[in-house]
N, C-alpha and C positions, 0 to 999 in steps of 0.2 A: 164126342168127348175127347177122342184122341186128337182131333184137329184143334180143340180149344187149348189144350196143354201147351203146345208150342207158342201159341199167341200169348198166353199168360207169361211164359218164360221170357219172351221177347219184351213185353211190357215191363216186367220186373227189371230186366237188364237195362232197358232205356231209362227207367226211373232211377236206378242206381248210378248210372253214368251221369245223369243230370245232377244228382245230388253230389257226386264227387266233383263234377265241374264247378258247381256253385261254391262248395267248400274250398276248393283248391285255387280258384281264380278270383274270388271275391273275398278280400281281407275283412273278416268280421270281427277280429279281435281289437282293432284300433291301436295296437301296440306293436312296436318294431324294435329290433336290437340295433345298436350302433356303437360308436366310440368317439372319443374326443380327439380331434386333430388340430394342428396349428400351422399357420403360415409364418414360419420362422424367417427372420431376416439374417442373411449371411453377409457379414460386412468385412471387407478386405481393403488393402491399399490400391491406389490407382497406378502406382509405379513400383517396380521391383526394388527392393532394398532390405537392409538389415533392420530387424525390429529393435528399436532403441529402448522403448519403455512400454510396460504393460503392467498395470497394478490392479487388474480385475480378477475376480474369482467366480467360479460357477455359483449361481444363485444370487449374485449381487443385483440389486435393483439400481438402475441408472435413469437419469432424466434426459430429456431431449437437449442436445447441445453439450452434454458432458463428454470430456475427452475419453476415448476408449483405449487408444494406443497411438504410438508415434514411431516413425522410421528415422534412421539417422539423418541429421540435418546439417552437418558441418559444411558440406559442399554447397548446400542450398543457401546457408547463411553467408558464405563467401560470395556467392553470386549476387545476393541481395546488396551487400556492402559495395561491390563493384558497380552495380547499377545505380546506387545512391550517389557514388562519386561521380559517375557520368552525368547525372542530373545536376549536381552542384556545378560542375565544369560548364555545362551548357547554359545554366542560368547566369554564371559569371560572364560568359561571352556575350549573352544578350544585354546584360547590364552595361558592359563596355561599349556595345554598339549603340545603346541609347544615350550614353554620356557624351558630353561635348567633345569635338575632335581635338581641341587643344587642352593642355593641362591647365589647371587653375592659375598657376604661377605666370604662364604665358598670357593668359586673359587679363591678369592684373597689370602686366606691362602695357598691354594695349589700352586698358582703361586709363593709365597714367598718361599715355601719349594723347588720348582723347581729351583729357583735362587741359594739357598744355596747348593742344590745338585750339580748344575753345577760347583760351585766354589770348592766344595770338590773334585769333579771328576777331575778338572783341577790340583789341588794340587797333587792328587794321580797319575795323569799321569806324572807330572814333577818328582815326586819321583821315579816312576817306570823307567823312562828314565835314571835318574842319577844312579839308582842301576844297570841298564844294563851296563852302561859305566864303572863303577867301577869294576864290575864283569869281564868284558872283559880285563881290565887292570890287574886284579889279586889282586887288593887292597881291594876287598870286598868279603865276603863269599857268597856262593850260597844261603844260608838261607836268607840273606838280600834281594836278588833279588826275592826270592819266597814270602817273606812277602810283598814287594812292589807290586808284581803282584796281590796278593790276595786283597790288599786294592783297587787297581785300578778296578778290576772286581766287588768288592762289591759296590763301588761308582757308577759304570756304571749301574749295576742292579737297584740300588736305584733311580737313575735319571729316568730310563725307567719306573719304577713303578709309580713315581709321575706323569710323563707325561700321563700315561694311566689313572690315577685317574682324571686328569684334562679333558681328552677327554670324559670320561664317565659322569662327572659332567655337561659337556656342551651338552650332548645328550638330545633330547626331549623325550616325552613319547613314549612307544612302538607303533608300527604300528597299532595294533588292537585298542589301546586306542585312537589314533589319528582318526582313521576311525569312531569310535563310537562318538566321540565328533563332528566330521564334520557332521555326519548323524543327530545328535541332533539339530545342527544349521539349517540344511536344513528343517527339520520337523517344527521347530519353525517358520522359515520365511514363509513357506507355510501356516501354520495355521494363521499367521498374515495377509497374503494376502487374505485368504479366509474371515476372519472376517471383514477386511476393505472393501472387495467387498460387503458383506452383508450389512454393515453400509451405503455404498454409495447408496444402493437401497432405503433407507428411504427418500432420496431426489429425487423425480421424475422430470425429465426434459422433455421438449417438443421434440418429435421425429422428428418433422418437423415444418416449418412455418405454421401458421394458425390463425384462429380467434376463440376465446372462445365462444361457442354457449350456453352452460349450465353448471352450477355448482350444484352438487347434495349434497355436504356435506360442513360444515363449520368447522372452527378451534375448537377443543375441542370435536368433535364427533368421535366415534369409527367407523372405516371403516374396513369391512371384506376384506380379501385378494381377489383380482379380482373384487371387486365392483368399478364401475366407480365414480371418483370424478369430473372429467372434461370432457366435450364433446368438442373436438377440430375439427374444419373444415379446412382442408388444402385448399389452393387456387386452387389446380388442382383436387379437389374431386367432383366438380359439374358435374352432368350428365344431359343431356336432354333425357327424356324417352317419347317415343310416340309409337303408334300402327298403323300398315298399314294393309290393306286387304290382304288376301291370294294371290290374283292374282298379287299384286304389288311386292311381295317378290323377284321374279326372276329378277326384274329390278334394285334391290339395292344390294350393296355389301359393305363390310367394306372398309374404306378409301374414300368413296364418301363424297362429301361436300354437306351440306344442309344449308339453310338460316333460322335463328331463328328470329321471331318477337314477341313482347309482347306489352301490353298496356303501353304507355308512355316511351318506350325505343327504341333506334335506332336498326335497323336490325344488326345482327351479324352472323358470320359463325360458323359452327360446323362440326366435322368429325365423321362419323359413325364408331364406334369401336366395336359394338356388334350387332348381329342379332340372335334372339332366334331360336333354332332348332325346337321347338315345338310351336304349336298354343296355345294361352291363352284359347280358347274355344274348347271343344271336343264334336262334334256332334255324333249322332248315327253311327253305323257301316256302314249303307247304306247312302251315302251322297246324299241328294237332292240338287237341285239348291238353295233352300232357306237356307239350313244349311251351304252350302259352302260359301255363302255370309257373314255369321257371323264369319268365321274364321279370326282371326287377329293375328299378330306376333309382339312381343315386339322388339323394336330397341332402342339402346342407342347411343348417340353421345356426344363427348367432345367439349364444346364451346371454341372458340378462345379467347374470352374476358369474363371469368367467373365472373370477378368483377362487370360486368354490370347486373348480374342476382341474384335472391334471391331464396332460397329453397322454394319449394311449389308454385312457380309462374307459372301460366298457360302460355303457349306459343303456337305459330303456327309455324309449320315446313313445309318447301317446298323445292323442289329440288333446287340446286344451279342454279341460272339464271332463274328459273321459275317465271314468273310475278305473283304478288299478285292478288288473286281473291276477288272480292267484295262479 
C-alpha cells in the first residue's frame, strides 16, 4: 500500500502537467486581442526650401493628385524663363541656318538679271540663225556668222552663270552648320524640360486618396529635404495586428477570414495577409513547457470596412464564424 501511494501521486502530477500543457499551449478560445494600426505616408519636399503655401488642416480628406503644399518658387520661375529664352534663341539660329544665304532683295536683283540675260540670249539666237541663213545663200560673209555665233555663246554662258548664282543664293547653310544648330536646339529643349521638372517638384501633390493625420510645418518655415510636412493616411492602410500562441499558428494561413469586434462598433470582417515567420518572444535554447506557452506570433489582417475603425483602437479577433465568448 505504501508503494502504491507514490505511484498514484506521480500519475496525478503527470496528468495535471499534461492538462496544464494542453490548456496553455493549445489556444481553445479562438479569440485574440489586438489593435488597429496604419501604414501612414509621410510626405515631404525633395529639396530644402521655405514653405510657401499650405492650406490643409488635420482631418481633411484629399484625393490623389490634389496639391498638398508648395515651396518658394521665384528662383525656379526665373530659371524656367531663362531656359525658355535659350530655346527661342536656338530655334531662331536654326531657322536662320535653314534660310537662303542671300537676302530676298538680293535674290530679286539676280532674278532681274536672269530675265535680262534671257532676253539678250534670245536676241543673240535670232541673230545667229539669220547669219546662218545669209551665209548659206552667199549674201553674208563667214565672219558675220562667226561673230553671231560668239555672241550667242557669250549670252548662253552669261545666263547659265546668273542661274547658278540664284541657286547658290537660295541654298541654306552647310550641313555641318545645320547639324550644329539642330543640336543646340535639342540641348536647349532638354535643359528646359529638366528645369520645368525640377520646378514642378516644388508643388507636392497627394500620391493617393487619404486623410490628413498630422501637419508638422506651417507656411513660412524652412523645411529640409526629406522632412515630412504632412502625414497622410490612405483608406486601405489600416491593419489589424494581433498575436496568437505558438500552437495556433499551424491552423491559420494567409487569406483566412477573421471577425473583428470593438467597443461600440458593429462586427466586421478582415482577411489575414501576413503571418510572422519568427516568434515575438525568444526563450532559452532548451524549450520547457512553460517557455513554449509564451511563444506568440504576430499576424496582420486587412479589414473589409476600414472606415469603421480608428488607429490605436483595441479590438477582439476571432475566427470567421466562431461564436463570441463571454
